[in-house]
N, C-alpha and C positions, 0 to 999 in steps of 0.2 A: 368816743369815736363813733360816728354814725355808721350805719350798715353799709352805705355807699362808700365811705372812706375806708372801711375795713376791706371791702372787695378790691378797691384800687390798690391798697397796701399789699394785699395778698398776691394780686396779679403782678405787681412790681417786684415782689420778693421772688416769685417763681421765675419771672423773666431774668432777674439778676442771676439766680442760681444756674439757669439754663445757659445764659450767656457766658458765665464764668467757666462752666464745664467745657464749652466749645472753644474757649480761648487757650486751652492747654496745647502747648506746642507739640506737634507730632513729628516723628522721625524715627531713625534707627536708634534703639536704646541698648543694643548689645555691644559691649566694649571690645569684643573680638572681631567686629565687623570693620571693613575698610571705611565704610561711610557712617561710622558711629557719630552720633550727634549729642554732645554733652548737654545741650540745652533742651533736648526732647524729653518730655514727661510721659508721653504715650507712644508705644511702638506702633508704627504704621505698616509693618510687614515689608519694608523696603531694604532690609539689611542685606549686604553682599559681602562675600568673604574671599580671601585668597590665602594660599599656603605656599611655602617654599621648601626647597631641598638643595643641598650642596653635595656634589660628588667629589671625593678626594681619595688619594692613596699615598702610601709611604714608599720609602726606598726599596723595601723587599718586593713590593708589587711592581714597581718600576723595573727592577732587575728582571723579574719574571716575564714582564711584557717584552723587554728587549731580547731575552733569550728566545722568546716565541716569535721573534722577527716583527713585532709591532713597532711601528714608527710613530703613528698618530692614532688617536681615538676620536670617534664621533659619538655623541650622546643623543639618544632619541627618547622622547617622552610622548606617549600617545601617538607614535608614528611620525612625529615632527622633530627635526633637528633642533636641539636646544643649546648646543655648544660643541667645542672640540678642544683637544689638548695634545701636546707632544707626549709620547710615552715615557721619555726620559726626564720629564719635569714632574717632580713629586713634592708633597707637602712634608716638611720636617718639623714635627711638633705634635701638640695635642690637636684634637678636632677643631677645624677652623669654623668661623662664623659665616653665615650667609653673606654673600656679596664680597667675600675676600677676593682681591685682585689675583688673577691668574688661575682661578679655579672655576669650575662650571657650576653656576647657580641657576636654578630654574624656579620661576614663580608661576603658579597656575591660578586662574580665575575660577573660583568654585561656585560662582553664581550665588544662589540663595541657600545653599547647603553648607554645613560646617566641615564636612569631610567628603573626599572624593578619591577613588582609586584610579590610578593610571598605570599602564604598562610602560616599562622602560627597557631599553637595550643599549649596550655600549659595544661598538664594533671598531675594528682596526681598519687601516687603509685598504685592506683586501676584502672588506665586508665580512670578516670573521667575527662572530659574536663571542665576546669574552664574558659579559655579564648580561643577565636579563631577569626580569621579575616584575612584581607589582609593588607600587609605592603608594601609600595612603598619604595624601596631602590633607593637613588639618588647618582649620582657620587660625590665622595669626600665629603660626608656628613655622619654624625652620628646622627641618630634619637634616642631620649630617649623615651621609651615606659613605662609609669607608669601603672602598673596593679592595678586596684581598684575594690573593691567588687561590 
């Protein structure tokens, strides 16, 4: 192989390697992300996350609410109304799953972080606060929050 052919061969090899490296599909490679891309080989920093929570209570809590003259409850997360329920409607059984019909489920967009804390409040029809606190929403997770007297 002549000196000129060797240079052409080396340049071709370098360009092939550089070209191959730049063809790697980029995208979100975190399986916990909403926009996870199974085809992506290189993370491009665009991953976004969301987390969920479901609020529920059993018969004993419902009875206590009724004794306290609560007729309905309004659920707030981060100051925004996320749902409501009748005080006399309760869950009978083990902890429900997110999205269960008749229960309040809230999903929060966490942006580019995997966990985010939000304040919550649960008030009756007279604006009396029965529960309040801080809830940590985690990426790709649904928390079940049992409300007890």
